[in-house]
C-alpha positions in Angstrom: 85.9 -48.2 -49.4 88.4 -48.6 -52.3 89.9 -52.1 -52.8 89.3 -53.0 -49.2 90.9 -49.8 -47.8 89.0 -47.0 -46.1 89.6 -43.7 -48.0 88.8 -40.0 -47.5 88.6 -38.0 -50.7 90.2 -41.0 -52.5 93.2 -41.3 -50.1 93.8 -43.9 -47.5 93.1 -42.6 -44.0 94.8 -43.8 -40.8 93.2 -43.1 -37.5 95.5 -41.9 -34.7 92.6 -41.9 -32.3 91.4 -42.0 -28.8 88.1 -43.0 -27.2 86.6 -40.2 -25.2 84.0 -40.3 -22.4 82.4 -37.0 -21.4 83.9 -36.5 -17.9 84.7 -33.9 -15.3 86.2 -34.7 -11.9 83.9 -32.3 -10.1 80.7 -32.7 -12.2 80.9 -36.2 -13.4 79.3 -36.6 -16.9 78.0 -33.0 -16.8 80.7 -31.2 -18.8 80.9 -27.7 -20.2 82.4 -25.9 -23.1 85.6 -25.3 -21.2 86.1 -29.1 -20.9 85.7 -29.6 -24.6 87.9 -26.8 -25.7 90.6 -28.0 -23.3 90.3 -31.6 -24.7 90.6 -30.3 -28.3 93.8 -28.3 -27.4 95.3 -31.6 -26.1 94.2 -33.4 -29.3 95.9 -30.8 -31.5 99.1 -30.6 -29.4 99.6 -34.4 -29.4 98.8 -35.3 -33.1 95.5 -37.0 -32.2 93.4 -36.9 -35.4 90.4 -39.1 -34.5 87.9 -39.8 -31.7 85.3 -42.4 -31.0 82.4 -41.2 -29.0 82.3 -44.1 -26.6 79.6 -45.3 -26.0 77.0 -42.7 -26.8 76.6 -39.5 -28.9 78.3 -36.5 -27.4 77.2 -32.9 -26.9 76.8 -31.1 -30.2 79.5 -28.6 -29.5 82.1 -31.4 -29.6 81.1 -32.2 -33.1 81.4 -28.5 -34.1 84.9 -28.5 -32.6 85.8 -31.7 -34.5 84.5 -30.1 -37.7 86.6 -27.0 -37.3 89.8 -28.8 -36.3 89.7 -31.7 -38.7 89.2 -34.4 -36.2 87.8 -37.6 -37.7 84.8 -39.1 -35.7 83.3 -42.5 -35.2 79.9 -41.5 -33.9 78.6 -44.2 -31.7 75.0 -45.0 -30.9 74.0 -45.2 -27.2 73.9 -48.9 -26.8 75.8 -51.3 -24.6 74.5 -54.6 -23.1 77.9 -56.1 -22.1 76.6 -58.0 -19.0 73.8 -59.7 -20.9 76.1 -61.9 -23.0 79.5 -61.9 -21.3 79.6 -63.3 -17.7 82.9 -63.3 -15.8 84.8 -63.1 -19.1 83.0 -66.0 -20.8 80.9 -65.4 -23.9 77.5 -66.8 -22.9 74.7 -65.0 -24.9 71.7 -67.1 -23.8 69.8 -64.0 -22.7 71.6 -61.2 -24.4 69.8 -58.1 -25.6 68.9 -56.8 -28.0 70.0 -59.9 -30.0 67.3 -60.9 -32.4 64.4 -60.1 -30.0 61.6 -58.4 -31.9 60.6 -56.2 -28.9 64.0 -54.5 -29.0 64.3 -53.9 -32.7 62.4 -50.6 -33.0 64.0 -49.3 -29.9 67.6 -49.6 -31.0 66.9 -48.5 -34.6 65.2 -45.4 -33.1 68.5 -44.7 -31.2 70.4 -45.0 -34.5 67.9 -42.7 -36.2 68.0 -40.1 -33.5 71.8 -39.9 -33.6 71.9 -39.9 -37.4 69.3 -37.1 -37.8 71.1 -34.9 -35.3 74.7 -35.4 -36.6 74.4 -36.2 -40.3 75.6 -32.8 -41.4 78.8 -32.8 -39.4 81.7 -33.3 -41.8 83.8 -34.7 -39.1 81.7 -37.9 -38.8 83.3 -40.4 -41.1 81.8 -43.6 -39.6 78.6 -44.5 -37.8 78.8 -47.1 -35.0 76.0 -49.3 -33.9 77.1 -49.3 -30.3 79.5 -51.1 -28.1 79.8 -54.7 -26.8 76.3 -55.8 -27.3 77.0 -59.1 -29.1 75.1 -59.3 -32.4 71.8 -60.3 -33.9 69.0 -59.2 -36.3 68.3 -56.0 -34.3 71.8 -54.5 -34.6 71.9 -55.7 -38.3 68.8 -53.5 -38.7 70.6 -50.5 -37.3 73.4 -51.1 -39.8 70.9 -51.3 -42.6 69.4 -48.1 -41.5 72.7 -46.3 -41.7 73.5 -47.8 -45.1 70.1 -47.0 -46.5 70.0 -43.4 -45.3 73.7 -42.5 -45.8 75.4 -44.8 -48.4 78.4 -42.4 -48.5 79.5 -43.3 -44.9 80.8 -46.6 -43.5 79.3 -48.5 -40.6 81.3 -49.8 -37.6 80.5 -52.5 -35.1 83.1 -54.6 -33.1 80.7 -57.1 -31.7 80.6 -59.3 -34.8 84.0 -60.6 -33.8 82.1 -62.7 -31.3 79.3 -63.7 -33.7 80.4 -64.1 -37.2 76.9 -65.0 -38.5 76.3 -61.3 -38.5 79.6 -60.2 -40.1 77.7 -58.0 -42.6 76.9 -55.5 -39.8 80.3 -53.9 -40.0 82.2 -52.6 -43.0 85.5 -53.0 -41.3 87.1 -55.6 -39.0 87.2 -53.9 -35.7 88.7 -55.5 -32.6 89.5 -54.5 -29.0 93.0 -55.1 -27.5 94.1 -57.6 -30.1 97.8 -58.4 -29.9 100.0 -57.1 -32.6 100.8 -60.6 -33.8 97.1 -61.4 -34.0 96.6 -58.4 -36.2 99.5 -59.3 -38.4 98.0 -62.8 -38.9 94.7 -61.2 -40.0 96.3 -58.8 -42.4 98.5 -61.4 -44.0 95.4 -63.5 -44.8 94.4 -61.1 -47.7 91.2 -60.1 -46.0 88.2 -58.4 -47.6 87.8 -55.9 -44.8 90.3 -53.3 -43.5 91.3 -53.5 -39.8 91.0 -50.9 -37.0 91.3 -51.2 -33.3 88.3 -49.5 -31.8 90.1 -49.8 -28.5 93.7 -50.5 -27.8 96.7 -49.4 -25.6 94.7 -49.7 -22.3 96.2 -46.7 -20.5 95.4 -47.8 -16.9 97.8 -46.2 -14.4 101.4 -46.3 -15.7 100.9 -47.9 -19.1 101.1 -47.3 -22.9 104.2 -49.4 -23.3 104.7 -51.2 -26.7 102.7 -48.7 -28.8 105.4 -49.1 -31.5 104.3 -52.7 -32.3 100.9 -51.3 -33.4 101.9 -48.2 -35.2 104.5 -50.0 -37.3 101.7 -52.1 -38.8 100.3 -49.0 -40.5 103.6 -48.6 -42.4 103.6 -52.2 -43.6 99.9 -52.9 -44.4 97.5 -50.6 -46.2 94.6 -52.4 -44.6 95.8 -51.6 -41.1 94.2 -48.2 -40.6 95.0 -47.3 -37.0 93.2 -47.4 -33.7 91.7 -45.6 -30.8 93.5 -45.5 -27.4 91.4 -46.4 -24.4 90.8 -43.8 -23.3 91.1 -40.0 -23.0 90.5 -39.2 -19.3 90.6 -41.0 -16.0 87.1 -41.3 -14.6 87.4 -40.3 -11.0 85.5 -37.9 -8.8 86.9 -35.4 -6.4 85.7 -36.0 -2.8 86.7 -35.6 0.8 88.0 -38.8 2.4 87.5 -40.1 5.9 90.4 -37.9 7.2 89.1 -34.7 5.6 91.5 -34.7 2.7 90.5 -33.8 -0.8 91.3 -36.7 -3.1 90.3 -38.1 -6.5 88.0 -41.0 -5.6 87.4 -44.2 -7.6 85.2 -47.2 -7.3 84.7 -48.3 -3.7 85.5 -44.9 -2.2 81.8 -44.1 -2.2 80.7 -47.4 -0.4 79.6 -48.7 -3.8 79.6 -52.5 -4.0 80.2 -54.4 -6.2 82.8 -52.2 -7.8 85.8 -52.4 -10.2 87.7 -50.0 -7.9 90.2 -48.0 -10.1 89.5 -49.8 -13.3 88.2 -46.6 -15.0 91.5 -44.8 -14.3 92.8 -45.5 -17.8 93.1 -42.1 -19.5 96.0 -40.4 -21.3 95.1 -37.4 -19.1 94.3 -37.5 -15.4 90.8 -36.7 -14.2 91.8 -33.0 -13.7 92.9 -32.8 -17.3 96.7 -32.8 -16.7 98.6 -34.9 -19.3 100.1 -38.2 -18.1 103.8 -38.8 -18.7 102.9 -41.3 -21.4 101.5 -38.5 -23.6 104.9 -37.7 -25.1 104.9 -41.2 -26.7 101.3 -40.7 -28.0 102.6 -37.5 -29.6 105.6 -39.3 -31.1 103.8 -42.3 -32.5 100.9 -40.3 -33.8 103.3 -38.1 -35.8 104.3 -38.8 -39.4 107.1 -41.3 -40.1 109.3 -38.6 -41.5 108.9 -36.4 -38.4 109.6 -39.4 -36.2 112.8 -40.2 -38.1 113.9 -36.5 -37.7 113.2 -36.7 -34.0 115.3 -39.9 -33.7 118.2 -38.3 -35.6 118.2 -35.3 -33.4 118.2 -37.5 -30.3 121.1 -39.7 -31.6 123.2 -36.6 -32.4 122.5 -35.1 -29.0 123.3 -38.3 -27.2 126.6 -38.6 -29.1 127.6 -35.1 -28.1 126.8 -35.9 -24.4 128.9 -39.0 -24.5 131.9 -37.1 -26.0 131.5 -34.4 -23.4 131.4 -36.9 -20.5 134.5 -38.7 -21.8 136.4 -35.4 -21.9 135.3 -34.4 -18.4 136.4 -37.8 -17.0 139.8 -37.5 -18.8 140.4 -34.0 -17.5 140.0 -34.9 -13.8 143.2 -34.6 -11.9 144.4 -37.3 -9.5 144.8 -36.7 -5.8 145.9 -38.6 -2.8 143.6 -40.7 -0.6 143.9 -41.1 3.2 142.8 -44.5 4.5 141.9 -45.3 8.1 141.0 -48.8 9.1 139.2 -49.8 12.3 137.8 -53.1 13.6 134.6 -53.0 11.5 135.0 -49.9 9.4 137.2 -48.6 6.6 137.4 -44.8 6.2 138.6 -43.1 3.0 139.2 -39.3 2.9 140.0 -37.3 -0.2 139.7 -33.7 -1.3 136.3 -32.5 0.0 134.9 -36.0 0.7 134.8 -38.8 3.2 133.4 -42.3 2.8 132.9 -44.8 5.6 132.7 -48.5 4.6 131.0 -50.6 7.2 131.1 -54.4 7.8 128.0 -54.4 10.0 126.0 -52.2 7.7 127.1 -54.3 4.6 128.0 -51.2 2.6 129.1 -47.6 2.9 127.2 -46.1 5.9 128.4 -42.6 5.2 129.1 -40.5 2.1 130.0 -36.9 2.9 130.7 -34.4 0.2 131.7 -30.9 1.0 130.4 -31.4 4.5 126.9 -32.7 3.5 125.9 -36.3 4.3 124.1 -38.1 1.5 123.3 -41.5 2.8 120.5 -42.5 5.3 121.6 -46.2 5.2 124.0 -48.1 3.0 123.0 -48.7 -0.6 121.5 -52.1 -1.5 120.8 -54.1 -4.6 117.4 -53.1 -6.1 115.2 -56.0 -7.0 111.7 -54.6 -6.9 109.6 -51.8 -8.3 106.1 -51.0 -7.0 103.6 -53.0 -9.1 101.8 -51.1 -11.9 98.1 -51.7 -12.8 99.3 -53.7 -15.8 101.6 -55.8 -13.6 98.7 -56.6 -11.3 96.4 -57.4 -14.2 98.7 -60.1 -15.6 99.6 -61.6 -12.2 103.2 -60.5 -12.4 103.6 -59.6 -8.7 102.5 -63.1 -7.7 105.0 -64.7 -10.1 107.8 -62.3 -8.9 106.9 -62.1 -5.2 110.2 -63.6 -4.2 111.9 -60.4 -5.4 109.7 -58.2 -3.1 111.0 -60.1 -0.1 114.6 -60.1 -1.5 114.4 -56.3 -2.0 113.8 -55.9 1.8 115.6 -58.9 3.3 118.9 -59.6 1.7 121.5 -61.9 3.2 124.8 -60.4 4.0 127.5 -62.8 2.8 130.4 -60.7 3.8 132.8 -58.2 2.2 136.4 -58.1 1.0 138.8 -55.2 0.7 140.4 -55.7 -2.7 142.6 -52.6 -2.8 143.7 -50.2 0.0 146.2 -47.5 -0.8 146.7 -43.8 -1.4 146.0 -44.5 -5.1 142.7 -46.2 -4.7 140.4 -48.2 -2.4 138.2 -51.1 -3.6 135.6 -52.9 -1.4 133.3 -55.6 -2.5 130.1 -56.7 -0.7 128.3 -59.9 -1.5 124.6 -60.5 -0.9 122.5 -63.7 -1.0 118.8 -64.0 -1.8 117.1 -66.3 0.6 113.9 -66.4 -1.4 115.7 -67.4 -4.6 118.3 -70.0 -3.4 121.6 -69.7 -5.3 121.1 -66.2 -6.7 123.4 -63.6 -5.4 124.5 -60.0 -6.1 127.7 -58.1 -5.6 128.2 -54.4 -5.0 131.8 -53.2 -5.6 132.9 -49.7 -4.6 136.1 -48.2 -6.0 137.3 -44.9 -4.6 139.3 -43.4 -7.5 142.1 -40.9 -7.0 140.4 -38.6 -9.5 137.7 -37.9 -6.8 135.1 -40.3 -8.0 133.4 -43.4 -6.5 132.9 -46.1 -9.1 130.0 -48.4 -8.2 129.5 -51.7 -9.9 126.5 -54.0 -9.3 126.2 -57.5 -10.7 123.4 -60.0 -10.3 124.1 -63.7 -10.8 120.9 -65.6 -11.7 120.1 -69.3 -11.3 118.0 -71.6 -13.4 114.3 -71.4 -12.6 114.5 -68.0 -10.9 111.4 -65.8 -11.6 111.5 -62.8 -13.8 112.8 -59.6 -12.1 111.0 -56.3 -12.0 114.4 -54.6 -12.2 118.0 -54.8 -11.1 120.3 -52.1 -9.9 121.3 -50.1 -6.8 119.0 -48.2 -4.5 119.7 -45.8 -1.5 117.8 -43.2 0.4 119.2 -39.7 1.0 119.8 -38.3 4.5 117.8 -35.2 3.6 115.2 -34.6 0.9 116.2 -33.8 -2.6 114.6 -30.6 -3.8 115.4 -30.9 -7.5 116.8 -33.5 -9.9 118.6 -32.5 -13.1 119.6 -35.1 -15.7 121.1 -35.5 -19.1 119.0 -38.0 -21.1 115.5 -38.3 -22.4 112.8 -35.9 -21.3 109.9 -36.9 -19.1 109.2 -40.3 -17.6 110.5 -43.1 -19.8 110.5 -46.9 -19.6 112.2 -49.5 -21.9 109.0 -50.0 -23.9 107.9 -46.3 -23.8 110.8 -44.0 -24.5 110.9 -43.0 -28.2 108.9 -39.8 -27.5 111.5 -38.4 -25.1 113.7 -35.5 -26.3 117.4 -36.0 -25.5 118.8 -33.0 -23.6 119.2 -31.5 -20.1 116.0 -31.7 -18.0 114.9 -31.2 -14.4 112.0 -32.0 -12.1 111.0 -32.0 -8.4 110.9 -35.5 -7.1 107.3 -36.6 -6.9 104.9 -39.5 -7.2 102.7 -39.4 -10.3 99.0 -39.1 -9.2 97.7 -42.3 -10.6 94.5 -43.3 -8.8 96.3 -46.1 -7.1 100.0 -45.3 -6.5 102.4 -47.4 -8.5 105.9 -47.4 -10.0 106.7 -44.1 -11.7 109.4 -41.6 -12.5 111.9 -43.8 -14.3 114.3 -42.2 -16.8 116.0 -44.6 -19.2 119.0 -43.8 -21.3 120.4 -41.5 -18.7 124.0 -40.2 -19.0 124.2 -38.4 -15.7 122.0 -36.8 -13.0 122.4 -34.4 -10.2 120.5 -34.4 -6.8 120.1 -30.9 -5.3 119.3 -30.1 -1.7 118.0 -26.5 -1.1 118.2 -24.3 2.0 115.3 -22.3 3.5 115.8 -19.6 0.8 115.5 -22.1 -2.0 119.1 -21.9 -2.9 121.3 -25.0 -3.6 122.9 -26.0 -0.4 124.4 -29.3 -1.6 124.6 -31.3 -4.8 125.6 -34.8 -5.8 126.2 -35.9 -9.4 126.1 -39.4 -10.6 127.2 -40.3 -14.1 127.5 -43.3 -16.4 130.6 -45.4 -16.2 130.4 -47.5 -19.4 126.8 -47.4 -20.5 123.7 -45.3 -20.0 121.4 -46.4 -17.1 117.9 -45.8 -15.9 117.2 -43.9 -12.7 114.4 -42.5 -10.5 114.4 -40.1 -7.6 111.1 -40.4 -5.6 109.9 -39.2 -2.2 108.9 -42.8 -1.3 110.3 -46.3 -1.5 108.9 -49.0 -3.6 107.4 -50.6 -0.5 105.7 -47.4 0.6 104.2 -47.0 -2.8 103.1 -50.6 -2.9 101.2 -50.2 0.3 99.2 -47.1 -0.6 95.7 -47.1 -2.1 95.6 -43.3 -2.7 98.4 -40.8 -3.1 97.3 -39.1 0.1 98.3 -42.3 2.0 102.0 -42.0 1.1 104.1 -40.9 4.1 106.3 -37.8 4.1 109.6 -39.3 5.3 112.0 -36.4 4.7 114.1 -38.6 2.5 114.4 -39.3 -1.2 114.6 -42.8 -2.6 117.1 -43.0 -5.5 117.3 -46.0 -7.7 119.9 -46.6 -10.5 119.1 -49.6 -12.8 120.9 -51.6 -15.4 117.8 -53.7 -16.2 114.1 -52.6 -15.9 110.8 -54.2 -16.9 108.6 -52.4 -19.3 105.2 -51.2 -18.3 103.2 -52.8 -21.1 99.9 -51.6 -22.5 98.2 -54.2 -24.6 95.6 -54.7 -21.9 95.4 -54.6 -18.1 93.8 -58.0 -17.4 96.1 -60.7 -18.4 98.6 -59.8 -21.1 102.3 -59.6 -20.1 104.7 -57.0 -21.4 106.3 -57.9 -24.7 109.2 -60.4 -24.5 112.0 -57.9 -25.2 111.0 -55.8 -22.2 111.1 -58.5 -19.6 114.0 -59.1 -17.2 115.2 -62.7 -16.8 116.0 -63.9 -13.4 118.2 -66.7 -14.8 120.8 -64.6 -16.4 123.3 -61.9 -15.3 122.6 -58.2 -15.1 125.0 -55.4 -14.4 125.0 -51.6 -13.9 128.0 -49.3 -13.3 128.1 -45.6 -12.5 130.3 -43.0 -10.9 129.5 -40.7 -8.1 131.4 -37.4 -8.4 132.9 -36.5 -5.0 
């Protein structure tokens, strides 16, 4: 410790860390060398430089690997007595252990001694930890004194003094769990004696890890902010056979265990099978150096500018043609070179979109007001607050349509929708068939005072046949408004799929998109039909998934999702972030919420 800053060889150290349980989806806590080597490869690939052995010492091979690969370690004693002092969220230590109970003192000091004697010669161990979430007292103070007496060159960590300041001397650093960025700033601006780390932060339950920037930026501003450890490395789930004979990753409750926290241990940056979650690209970005992040941003900006110039040239180069309009009692048909569109009064939108002989619409597009709730949404009660939009997403009121233009040079039809569950709110979808062979779609939401926050706003439709491949120009991977900096701008592709979170939830969004193409394949795997959608005046967010938001919302395991033979496409002008501060009460940060009181808009062109 030098002037209140933790140093390694005289230089300030910043922990870009994760917490890591020993876990294997087939063998539980009995892991092997292959598991450890695989984890270390993920660490190195994604700029993770530190690990906390939550909440017990690990197998010795792991320490060897950390030594060889330069991974800093907080080595944690096997101690946790959470339920003895915190009941239903309230701090109530009337019978906590070990506390200051004399009968526990030798036991816990012996645990500290055993870990110390085994691991003391591992260079990777920078900090000893007295355990996890066991409140505080004379017994844990004795553990800290043991470490200090026998190894004065290393520091000692213990988060629990946050709840019992009488024993603040136990820990050499201020360590907290899931503190908000503004709370950390308040601490750092108070000129504290101790440096600050987050022994747990960015609770990566399900689709999470939004807002990591707010934490990492603190390290650039305050020397005494020295990083944190993401919770956690791997989803804890066990592969088993369900009641219908299907192999599935099971979580709490699937094994008739009661009481249970269900999927609450599904909070890794990798799935239980070791595959990286989509959020990992942001871990890799934010755990990189500031200089490399700046270079990444510059490359993305240059690539996006080129894409915008190319798109403008392509639009300007399109040649005009002549449209044929046919009007019936309840339908308006428009035919152009290679395409036909049928606008329907009864369907409250276009009921058919045929391009080069292939039908693309199952039903008419609709305003999109809902995304399937994430674990973080559920944790902060957002679905309950926004429940009116779930109903609105399914049961809109058709307020009529108007034909605004009808000629060989262009056709424009506007549909208006009311929201019975949010009186006064309404949305409009305007379709303009342009002579250049494009369909301009403009969606506008008009809010009202007092309307609840929206999960999203845009346009959704289902394809008549399944989409085999999606290609897009924009950021790589799955991105959300508060989790997108790690994406690489370019041309990317994927097969429409639902991410295998333990409980299905919203996934697959791509923000900052300039254009995307939906491909349908024949039996030989060749492209049989393709539909391209591009930005009109600003980038948008889109997803192409094999299930609707409502189908995802209803499933408790990925095996419960139906195979419909359709693809659900959503194009958004406004989308809520996923958040990540915690999964039990904290909302997403203010800039990443979508007001229900204002106006939102999205516009795009379908190339016909």
